[in-house]
PATOR-80792 format. One record per residue (C-alpha): x, z negated, y negated; residue in one letter. Coordinates in nm, 3 decimals. Layout:
REM PATOR-80792
<rec><x>X</x><z>Z</z><y>Y</y><vexgu>A</vexgu></rec>
...
***
This chain:
REM PATOR-80792
<rec><x>-0.400</x><z>0.734</z><y>-1.260</y><vexgu>M</vexgu></rec>
<rec><x>-0.581</x><z>0.963</z><y>-1.506</y><vexgu>K</vexgu></rec>
<rec><x>-0.677</x><z>1.197</z><y>-1.221</y><vexgu>R</vexgu></rec>
<rec><x>-0.813</x><z>0.905</z><y>-1.019</y><vexgu>L</vexgu></rec>
<rec><x>-1.034</x><z>0.799</z><y>-1.311</y><vexgu>L</vexgu></rec>
<rec><x>-1.166</x><z>1.151</z><y>-1.359</y><vexgu>V</vexgu></rec>
<rec><x>-1.239</x><z>1.181</z><y>-0.986</y><vexgu>T</vexgu></rec>
<rec><x>-1.403</x><z>0.836</z><y>-0.980</y><vexgu>F</vexgu></rec>
<rec><x>-1.646</x><z>0.913</z><y>-1.260</y><vexgu>F</vexgu></rec>
<rec><x>-1.719</x><z>1.260</z><y>-1.117</y><vexgu>T</vexgu></rec>
<rec><x>-1.810</x><z>1.105</z><y>-0.783</y><vexgu>L</vexgu></rec>
<rec><x>-2.017</x><z>0.839</z><y>-0.957</y><vexgu>L</vexgu></rec>
<rec><x>-2.217</x><z>1.109</z><y>-1.132</y><vexgu>T</vexgu></rec>
<rec><x>-2.279</x><z>1.286</z><y>-0.801</y><vexgu>C</vexgu></rec>
<rec><x>-2.374</x><z>0.956</z><y>-0.637</y><vexgu>A</vexgu></rec>
<rec><x>-2.620</x><z>0.875</z><y>-0.916</y><vexgu>S</vexgu></rec>
<rec><x>-2.791</x><z>1.212</z><y>-0.871</y><vexgu>N</vexgu></rec>
<rec><x>-2.809</x><z>1.161</z><y>-0.495</y><vexgu>A</vexgu></rec>
<rec><x>-2.933</x><z>0.801</z><y>-0.512</y><vexgu>D</vexgu></rec>
<rec><x>-3.251</x><z>0.743</z><y>-0.316</y><vexgu>T</vexgu></rec>
<rec><x>-3.293</x><z>0.370</z><y>-0.377</y><vexgu>Q</vexgu></rec>
<rec><x>-3.632</x><z>0.249</z><y>-0.504</y><vexgu>P</vexgu></rec>
<rec><x>-3.692</x><z>0.327</z><y>-0.872</y><vexgu>N</vexgu></rec>
<rec><x>-3.362</x><z>0.517</z><y>-0.874</y><vexgu>G</vexgu></rec>
<rec><x>-3.184</x><z>0.182</z><y>-0.894</y><vexgu>Q</vexgu></rec>
<rec><x>-2.811</x><z>0.192</z><y>-0.828</y><vexgu>G</vexgu></rec>
<rec><x>-2.606</x><z>-0.114</z><y>-0.739</y><vexgu>N</vexgu></rec>
<rec><x>-2.282</x><z>-0.160</z><y>-0.929</y><vexgu>W</vexgu></rec>
<rec><x>-2.040</x><z>-0.416</z><y>-0.795</y><vexgu>F</vexgu></rec>
<rec><x>-1.718</x><z>-0.597</z><y>-0.869</y><vexgu>I</vexgu></rec>
<rec><x>-1.503</x><z>-0.706</z><y>-0.578</y><vexgu>E</vexgu></rec>
<rec><x>-1.208</x><z>-0.935</z><y>-0.512</y><vexgu>G</vexgu></rec>
<rec><x>-0.992</x><z>-0.863</z><y>-0.209</y><vexgu>R</vexgu></rec>
<rec><x>-0.699</x><z>-1.001</z><y>-0.015</y><vexgu>Y</vexgu></rec>
<rec><x>-0.504</x><z>-0.795</z><y>0.238</y><vexgu>Q</vexgu></rec>
<rec><x>-0.260</x><z>-0.928</z><y>0.495</y><vexgu>K</vexgu></rec>
<rec><x>-0.029</x><z>-0.687</z><y>0.674</y><vexgu>S</vexgu></rec>
<rec><x>-0.015</x><z>-0.722</z><y>1.052</y><vexgu>L</vexgu></rec>
<rec><x>0.237</x><z>-0.442</z><y>1.113</y><vexgu>Y</vexgu></rec>
<rec><x>0.483</x><z>-0.275</z><y>0.874</y><vexgu>E</vexgu></rec>
<rec><x>0.663</x><z>0.057</z><y>0.910</y><vexgu>G</vexgu></rec>
<rec><x>1.044</x><z>0.037</z><y>0.922</y><vexgu>N</vexgu></rec>
<rec><x>1.166</x><z>0.397</z><y>0.898</y><vexgu>G</vexgu></rec>
<rec><x>1.455</x><z>0.487</z><y>0.664</y><vexgu>W</vexgu></rec>
<rec><x>1.670</x><z>0.772</z><y>0.539</y><vexgu>K</vexgu></rec>
<rec><x>2.000</x><z>0.765</z><y>0.349</y><vexgu>E</vexgu></rec>
<rec><x>2.080</x><z>1.056</z><y>0.117</y><vexgu>N</vexgu></rec>
<rec><x>2.452</x><z>1.050</z><y>0.041</y><vexgu>E</vexgu></rec>
<rec><x>2.683</x><z>1.271</z><y>-0.159</y><vexgu>V</vexgu></rec>
<rec><x>3.018</x><z>1.257</z><y>0.021</y><vexgu>D</vexgu></rec>
<rec><x>3.288</x><z>1.168</z><y>-0.233</y><vexgu>L</vexgu></rec>
<rec><x>3.553</x><z>1.086</z><y>0.027</y><vexgu>G</vexgu></rec>
<rec><x>3.707</x><z>0.746</z><y>0.095</y><vexgu>G</vexgu></rec>
<rec><x>3.538</x><z>0.437</z><y>0.238</y><vexgu>A</vexgu></rec>
<rec><x>3.161</x><z>0.438</z><y>0.275</y><vexgu>S</vexgu></rec>
<rec><x>2.938</x><z>0.144</z><y>0.368</y><vexgu>N</vexgu></rec>
<rec><x>2.627</x><z>0.362</z><y>0.403</y><vexgu>N</vexgu></rec>
<rec><x>2.425</x><z>0.315</z><y>0.719</y><vexgu>I</vexgu></rec>
<rec><x>2.462</x><z>0.542</z><y>1.020</y><vexgu>I</vexgu></rec>
<rec><x>2.291</x><z>0.330</z><y>1.286</y><vexgu>T</vexgu></rec>
<rec><x>2.121</x><z>-0.009</z><y>1.256</y><vexgu>A</vexgu></rec>
<rec><x>1.968</x><z>-0.256</z><y>1.504</y><vexgu>T</vexgu></rec>
<rec><x>1.707</x><z>-0.378</z><y>1.443</y><vexgu>P</vexgu></rec>
<rec><x>1.527</x><z>-0.251</z><y>1.132</y><vexgu>E</vexgu></rec>
<rec><x>1.219</x><z>-0.418</z><y>0.984</y><vexgu>K</vexgu></rec>
<rec><x>1.015</x><z>-0.470</z><y>0.668</y><vexgu>R</vexgu></rec>
<rec><x>0.865</x><z>-0.806</z><y>0.584</y><vexgu>N</vexgu></rec>
<rec><x>0.502</x><z>-0.858</z><y>0.486</y><vexgu>K</vexgu></rec>
<rec><x>0.316</x><z>-0.616</z><y>0.259</y><vexgu>L</vexgu></rec>
<rec><x>0.047</x><z>-0.865</z><y>0.157</y><vexgu>N</vexgu></rec>
<rec><x>-0.161</x><z>-0.792</z><y>-0.153</y><vexgu>S</vexgu></rec>
<rec><x>-0.453</x><z>-0.907</z><y>-0.363</y><vexgu>S</vexgu></rec>
<rec><x>-0.669</x><z>-0.694</z><y>-0.585</y><vexgu>G</vexgu></rec>
<rec><x>-0.988</x><z>-0.620</z><y>-0.770</y><vexgu>I</vexgu></rec>
<rec><x>-1.225</x><z>-0.325</z><y>-0.746</y><vexgu>A</vexgu></rec>
<rec><x>-1.526</x><z>-0.189</z><y>-0.932</y><vexgu>V</vexgu></rec>
<rec><x>-1.772</x><z>0.052</z><y>-0.778</y><vexgu>G</vexgu></rec>
<rec><x>-2.124</x><z>0.152</z><y>-0.694</y><vexgu>R</vexgu></rec>
<rec><x>-2.343</x><z>0.171</z><y>-0.386</y><vexgu>T</vexgu></rec>
<rec><x>-2.592</x><z>0.449</z><y>-0.328</y><vexgu>F</vexgu></rec>
<rec><x>-2.817</x><z>0.595</z><y>-0.055</y><vexgu>L</vexgu></rec>
<rec><x>-2.990</x><z>0.259</z><y>-0.011</y><vexgu>D</vexgu></rec>
<rec><x>-2.654</x><z>0.082</z><y>0.002</y><vexgu>K</vexgu></rec>
<rec><x>-2.520</x><z>0.296</z><y>0.287</y><vexgu>K</vexgu></rec>
<rec><x>-2.264</x><z>0.481</z><y>0.072</y><vexgu>G</vexgu></rec>
<rec><x>-2.004</x><z>0.329</z><y>-0.160</y><vexgu>E</vexgu></rec>
<rec><x>-1.744</x><z>0.447</z><y>-0.412</y><vexgu>I</vexgu></rec>
<rec><x>-1.485</x><z>0.207</z><y>-0.556</y><vexgu>A</vexgu></rec>
<rec><x>-1.173</x><z>0.218</z><y>-0.770</y><vexgu>L</vexgu></rec>
<rec><x>-0.927</x><z>-0.063</z><y>-0.699</y><vexgu>S</vexgu></rec>
<rec><x>-0.602</x><z>-0.207</z><y>-0.827</y><vexgu>H</vexgu></rec>
<rec><x>-0.384</x><z>-0.403</z><y>-0.585</y><vexgu>E</vexgu></rec>
<rec><x>-0.075</x><z>-0.612</z><y>-0.658</y><vexgu>K</vexgu></rec>
<rec><x>0.173</x><z>-0.669</z><y>-0.376</y><vexgu>F</vexgu></rec>
<rec><x>0.412</x><z>-0.953</z><y>-0.313</y><vexgu>T</vexgu></rec>
<rec><x>0.779</x><z>-0.853</z><y>-0.316</y><vexgu>S</vexgu></rec>
<rec><x>0.883</x><z>-0.690</z><y>0.010</y><vexgu>S</vexgu></rec>
<rec><x>1.226</x><z>-0.632</z><y>0.164</y><vexgu>T</vexgu></rec>
<rec><x>1.341</x><z>-0.377</z><y>0.418</y><vexgu>W</vexgu></rec>
<rec><x>1.626</x><z>-0.524</z><y>0.620</y><vexgu>S</vexgu></rec>
<rec><x>1.850</x><z>-0.443</z><y>0.913</y><vexgu>S</vexgu></rec>
<rec><x>2.051</x><z>-0.644</z><y>1.160</y><vexgu>G</vexgu></rec>
<rec><x>2.401</x><z>-0.531</z><y>1.249</y><vexgu>N</vexgu></rec>
<rec><x>2.469</x><z>-0.178</z><y>1.131</y><vexgu>F</vexgu></rec>
<rec><x>2.753</x><z>0.071</z><y>1.159</y><vexgu>V</vexgu></rec>
<rec><x>2.861</x><z>0.238</z><y>0.836</y><vexgu>S</vexgu></rec>
<rec><x>2.959</x><z>0.598</z><y>0.780</y><vexgu>R</vexgu></rec>
<rec><x>3.329</x><z>0.507</z><y>0.788</y><vexgu>D</vexgu></rec>
<rec><x>3.295</x><z>0.319</z><y>1.119</y><vexgu>G</vexgu></rec>
<rec><x>3.287</x><z>-0.043</z><y>1.000</y><vexgu>R</vexgu></rec>
<rec><x>3.031</x><z>-0.289</z><y>1.137</y><vexgu>T</vexgu></rec>
<rec><x>2.823</x><z>-0.494</z><y>0.889</y><vexgu>F</vexgu></rec>
<rec><x>2.613</x><z>-0.805</z><y>0.946</y><vexgu>D</vexgu></rec>
<rec><x>2.299</x><z>-0.689</z><y>0.766</y><vexgu>Y</vexgu></rec>
<rec><x>2.153</x><z>-0.486</z><y>0.480</y><vexgu>A</vexgu></rec>
<rec><x>1.861</x><z>-0.578</z><y>0.251</y><vexgu>R</vexgu></rec>
<rec><x>1.663</x><z>-0.350</z><y>0.021</y><vexgu>Y</vexgu></rec>
<rec><x>1.392</x><z>-0.527</z><y>-0.185</y><vexgu>P</vexgu></rec>
<rec><x>1.105</x><z>-0.357</z><y>-0.369</y><vexgu>M</vexgu></rec>
<rec><x>0.800</x><z>-0.436</z><y>-0.583</y><vexgu>K</vexgu></rec>
<rec><x>0.474</x><z>-0.240</z><y>-0.579</y><vexgu>M</vexgu></rec>
<rec><x>0.133</x><z>-0.210</z><y>-0.738</y><vexgu>H</vexgu></rec>
<rec><x>-0.132</x><z>0.034</z><y>-0.630</y><vexgu>H</vexgu></rec>
<rec><x>-0.444</x><z>0.218</z><y>-0.748</y><vexgu>F</vexgu></rec>
<rec><x>-0.687</x><z>0.356</z><y>-0.492</y><vexgu>M</vexgu></rec>
<rec><x>-1.014</x><z>0.549</z><y>-0.491</y><vexgu>L</vexgu></rec>
<rec><x>-1.211</x><z>0.457</z><y>-0.179</y><vexgu>E</vexgu></rec>
<rec><x>-1.533</x><z>0.589</z><y>-0.034</y><vexgu>T</vexgu></rec>
<rec><x>-1.713</x><z>0.436</z><y>0.261</y><vexgu>S</vexgu></rec>
<rec><x>-2.030</x><z>0.471</z><y>0.460</y><vexgu>Y</vexgu></rec>
<rec><x>-2.228</x><z>0.198</z><y>0.634</y><vexgu>G</vexgu></rec>
<rec><x>-2.409</x><z>0.221</z><y>0.968</y><vexgu>H</vexgu></rec>
<rec><x>-2.675</x><z>-0.057</z><y>0.974</y><vexgu>P</vexgu></rec>
<rec><x>-2.671</x><z>-0.292</z><y>1.272</y><vexgu>I</vexgu></rec>
<rec><x>-2.955</x><z>-0.510</z><y>1.142</y><vexgu>N</vexgu></rec>
<rec><x>-3.104</x><z>-0.602</z><y>0.804</y><vexgu>E</vexgu></rec>
<rec><x>-2.793</x><z>-0.789</z><y>0.683</y><vexgu>T</vexgu></rec>
<rec><x>-2.504</x><z>-0.651</z><y>0.891</y><vexgu>L</vexgu></rec>
<rec><x>-2.348</x><z>-0.302</z><y>0.882</y><vexgu>S</vexgu></rec>
<rec><x>-2.054</x><z>-0.131</z><y>1.044</y><vexgu>F</vexgu></rec>
<rec><x>-1.855</x><z>0.056</z><y>0.777</y><vexgu>I</vexgu></rec>
<rec><x>-1.590</x><z>0.328</z><y>0.788</y><vexgu>S</vexgu></rec>
<rec><x>-1.361</x><z>0.390</z><y>0.492</y><vexgu>L</vexgu></rec>
<rec><x>-1.119</x><z>0.652</z><y>0.359</y><vexgu>I</vexgu></rec>
<rec><x>-0.915</x><z>0.642</z><y>0.039</y><vexgu>G</vexgu></rec>
<rec><x>-0.659</x><z>0.824</z><y>-0.172</y><vexgu>L</vexgu></rec>
<rec><x>-0.449</x><z>0.666</z><y>-0.444</y><vexgu>G</vexgu></rec>
<rec><x>-0.121</x><z>0.616</z><y>-0.624</y><vexgu>Q</vexgu></rec>
<rec><x>0.149</x><z>0.369</z><y>-0.522</y><vexgu>A</vexgu></rec>
<rec><x>0.396</x><z>0.266</z><y>-0.795</y><vexgu>H</vexgu></rec>
<rec><x>0.716</x><z>0.126</z><y>-0.643</y><vexgu>I</vexgu></rec>
<rec><x>1.020</x><z>-0.022</z><y>-0.821</y><vexgu>K</vexgu></rec>
<rec><x>1.364</x><z>-0.111</z><y>-0.681</y><vexgu>T</vexgu></rec>
<rec><x>1.669</x><z>-0.247</z><y>-0.863</y><vexgu>D</vexgu></rec>
<rec><x>1.902</x><z>-0.408</z><y>-0.610</y><vexgu>G</vexgu></rec>
<rec><x>2.043</x><z>-0.429</z><y>-0.261</y><vexgu>L</vexgu></rec>
<rec><x>2.270</x><z>-0.654</z><y>-0.056</y><vexgu>A</vexgu></rec>
<rec><x>2.497</x><z>-0.600</z><y>0.245</y><vexgu>K</vexgu></rec>
<rec><x>2.713</x><z>-0.847</z><y>0.435</y><vexgu>A</vexgu></rec>
<rec><x>3.029</x><z>-0.809</z><y>0.640</y><vexgu>R</vexgu></rec>
<rec><x>3.219</x><z>-1.086</z><y>0.816</y><vexgu>S</vexgu></rec>
<rec><x>2.991</x><z>-1.343</z><y>0.654</y><vexgu>G</vexgu></rec>
<rec><x>3.057</x><z>-1.227</z><y>0.297</y><vexgu>A</vexgu></rec>
<rec><x>2.767</x><z>-1.074</z><y>0.104</y><vexgu>E</vexgu></rec>
<rec><x>2.840</x><z>-0.762</z><y>-0.097</y><vexgu>L</vexgu></rec>
<rec><x>2.583</x><z>-0.703</z><y>-0.371</y><vexgu>S</vexgu></rec>
<rec><x>2.549</x><z>-0.336</z><y>-0.458</y><vexgu>G</vexgu></rec>
<rec><x>2.557</x><z>-0.210</z><y>-0.816</y><vexgu>I</vexgu></rec>
<rec><x>2.230</x><z>-0.024</z><y>-0.853</y><vexgu>T</vexgu></rec>
<rec><x>2.011</x><z>0.141</z><y>-1.111</y><vexgu>H</vexgu></rec>
<rec><x>1.641</x><z>0.061</z><y>-1.140</y><vexgu>E</vexgu></rec>
<rec><x>1.444</x><z>0.335</z><y>-0.970</y><vexgu>R</vexgu></rec>
<rec><x>1.070</x><z>0.396</z><y>-0.982</y><vexgu>R</vexgu></rec>
<rec><x>0.870</x><z>0.631</z><y>-0.762</y><vexgu>V</vexgu></rec>
<rec><x>0.502</x><z>0.722</z><y>-0.769</y><vexgu>T</vexgu></rec>
<rec><x>0.362</x><z>0.828</z><y>-0.432</y><vexgu>N</vexgu></rec>
<rec><x>0.033</x><z>0.966</z><y>-0.307</y><vexgu>L</vexgu></rec>
<rec><x>-0.119</x><z>0.694</z><y>-0.090</y><vexgu>S</vexgu></rec>
<rec><x>-0.371</x><z>0.727</z><y>0.192</y><vexgu>K</vexgu></rec>
<rec><x>-0.596</x><z>0.477</z><y>0.370</y><vexgu>R</vexgu></rec>
<rec><x>-0.840</x><z>0.475</z><y>0.661</y><vexgu>V</vexgu></rec>
<rec><x>-1.027</x><z>0.173</z><y>0.787</y><vexgu>G</vexgu></rec>
<rec><x>-1.330</x><z>0.031</z><y>0.964</y><vexgu>A</vexgu></rec>
<rec><x>-1.503</x><z>-0.306</z><y>0.973</y><vexgu>G</vexgu></rec>
<rec><x>-1.817</x><z>-0.504</z><y>0.903</y><vexgu>L</vexgu></rec>
<rec><x>-2.019</x><z>-0.583</z><y>0.590</y><vexgu>R</vexgu></rec>
<rec><x>-2.241</x><z>-0.890</z><y>0.582</y><vexgu>K</vexgu></rec>
<rec><x>-2.503</x><z>-0.931</z><y>0.307</y><vexgu>S</vexgu></rec>
<rec><x>-2.532</x><z>-1.300</z><y>0.219</y><vexgu>I</vexgu></rec>
<rec><x>-2.811</x><z>-1.233</z><y>-0.031</y><vexgu>N</vexgu></rec>
<rec><x>-2.908</x><z>-0.950</z><y>-0.268</y><vexgu>R</vexgu></rec>
<rec><x>-2.605</x><z>-1.024</z><y>-0.488</y><vexgu>Y</vexgu></rec>
<rec><x>-2.324</x><z>-1.123</z><y>-0.250</y><vexgu>I</vexgu></rec>
<rec><x>-2.158</x><z>-0.925</z><y>0.031</y><vexgu>D</vexgu></rec>
<rec><x>-1.863</x><z>-1.028</z><y>0.248</y><vexgu>V</vexgu></rec>
<rec><x>-1.657</x><z>-0.747</z><y>0.403</y><vexgu>I</vexgu></rec>
<rec><x>-1.390</x><z>-0.758</z><y>0.673</y><vexgu>G</vexgu></rec>
<rec><x>-1.180</x><z>-0.450</z><y>0.755</y><vexgu>L</vexgu></rec>
<rec><x>-0.892</x><z>-0.335</z><y>0.968</y><vexgu>M</vexgu></rec>
<rec><x>-0.714</x><z>-0.054</z><y>0.786</y><vexgu>Q</vexgu></rec>
<rec><x>-0.404</x><z>0.161</z><y>0.793</y><vexgu>Y</vexgu></rec>
<rec><x>-0.243</x><z>0.233</z><y>0.455</y><vexgu>S</vexgu></rec>
<rec><x>0.045</x><z>0.472</z><y>0.388</y><vexgu>D</vexgu></rec>
<rec><x>0.205</x><z>0.404</z><y>0.048</y><vexgu>Y</vexgu></rec>
<rec><x>0.485</x><z>0.660</z><y>0.079</y><vexgu>G</vexgu></rec>
<rec><x>0.843</x><z>0.538</z><y>0.039</y><vexgu>Y</vexgu></rec>
<rec><x>1.068</x><z>0.316</z><y>-0.171</y><vexgu>A</vexgu></rec>
<rec><x>1.390</x><z>0.463</z><y>-0.309</y><vexgu>E</vexgu></rec>
<rec><x>1.699</x><z>0.256</z><y>-0.397</y><vexgu>T</vexgu></rec>
<rec><x>1.985</x><z>0.408</z><y>-0.597</y><vexgu>G</vexgu></rec>
<rec><x>2.334</x><z>0.296</z><y>-0.504</y><vexgu>C</vexgu></rec>
<rec><x>2.658</x><z>0.266</z><y>-0.692</y><vexgu>C</vexgu></rec>
<rec><x>2.763</x><z>0.320</z><y>-1.050</y><vexgu>T</vexgu></rec>
<rec><x>2.732</x><z>0.697</z><y>-1.047</y><vexgu>I</vexgu></rec>
<rec><x>2.409</x><z>0.685</z><y>-0.849</y><vexgu>D</vexgu></rec>
<rec><x>2.512</x><z>0.947</z><y>-0.592</y><vexgu>T</vexgu></rec>
<rec><x>2.336</x><z>0.785</z><y>-0.296</y><vexgu>T</vexgu></rec>
<rec><x>1.971</x><z>0.697</z><y>-0.249</y><vexgu>T</vexgu></rec>
<rec><x>1.823</x><z>0.497</z><y>0.036</y><vexgu>F</vexgu></rec>
<rec><x>1.458</x><z>0.563</z><y>0.126</y><vexgu>E</vexgu></rec>
<rec><x>1.245</x><z>0.323</z><y>0.328</y><vexgu>T</vexgu></rec>
<rec><x>0.893</x><z>0.378</z><y>0.460</y><vexgu>D</vexgu></rec>
<rec><x>0.612</x><z>0.173</z><y>0.303</y><vexgu>V</vexgu></rec>
<rec><x>0.310</x><z>0.162</z><y>0.532</y><vexgu>N</vexgu></rec>
<rec><x>0.115</x><z>-0.106</z><y>0.711</y><vexgu>A</vexgu></rec>
<rec><x>-0.176</x><z>-0.200</z><y>0.932</y><vexgu>V</vexgu></rec>
<rec><x>-0.372</x><z>-0.453</z><y>0.725</y><vexgu>E</vexgu></rec>
<rec><x>-0.654</x><z>-0.702</z><y>0.767</y><vexgu>A</vexgu></rec>
<rec><x>-0.863</x><z>-0.694</z><y>0.449</y><vexgu>S</vexgu></rec>
<rec><x>-1.120</x><z>-0.954</z><y>0.340</y><vexgu>I</vexgu></rec>
<rec><x>-1.339</x><z>-0.868</z><y>0.041</y><vexgu>R</vexgu></rec>
<rec><x>-1.596</x><z>-1.066</z><y>-0.156</y><vexgu>L</vexgu></rec>
<rec><x>-1.837</x><z>-0.850</z><y>-0.355</y><vexgu>R</vexgu></rec>
<rec><x>-2.085</x><z>-0.931</z><y>-0.632</y><vexgu>Y</vexgu></rec>
<rec><x>-2.357</x><z>-0.672</z><y>-0.694</y><vexgu>L</vexgu></rec>
<rec><x>-2.529</x><z>-0.631</z><y>-1.030</y><vexgu>F</vexgu></rec>
***
């Protein structure tokens, strides 16, 4: 997070020097956003230390999926180059999300009904975008971003023959480099209010769940999504 702040203020300084708006005026803004995931990645990897004996770790699973990665957030930033360029630093809070499988075969050959791996996440991102004017109030914008995803896990559940087996887990936290690309439209309602709609792809890295009392196994699940983002911006 410290590196993101340093980069943000460095870019702001460069943007201020490059600003060509009348009277050198720069437009700061604060922005509220809501993002709804339309597609979620479902990849996974189990890292197991073989201690012998029975193992309920996953070998094959059908199907695999992650539920919604919806989020809301707030951003602060600045426009420059006559409002064509933008830099923003955002914080986004996600609803709880669970990776789950249908029937899966374990390492020792047993068949289970399902597995569930929940996670919680919040996210910081530094975004920069550029607008291509369509008319006086409407612009097409393209966006790229880099950030940090902070993901926490502390539980799992598996079921066999209708009985749920809750795993004994340790809380695990990972911090991942996140990446985002997107494109959409920005509509200026007046000199103070903009409405922005984007389609974007965000890669938040992976979630890691520790399993069992001696924590010898970790289960990693992909955290990425195609998102529809709606943003309301106030310029000052």
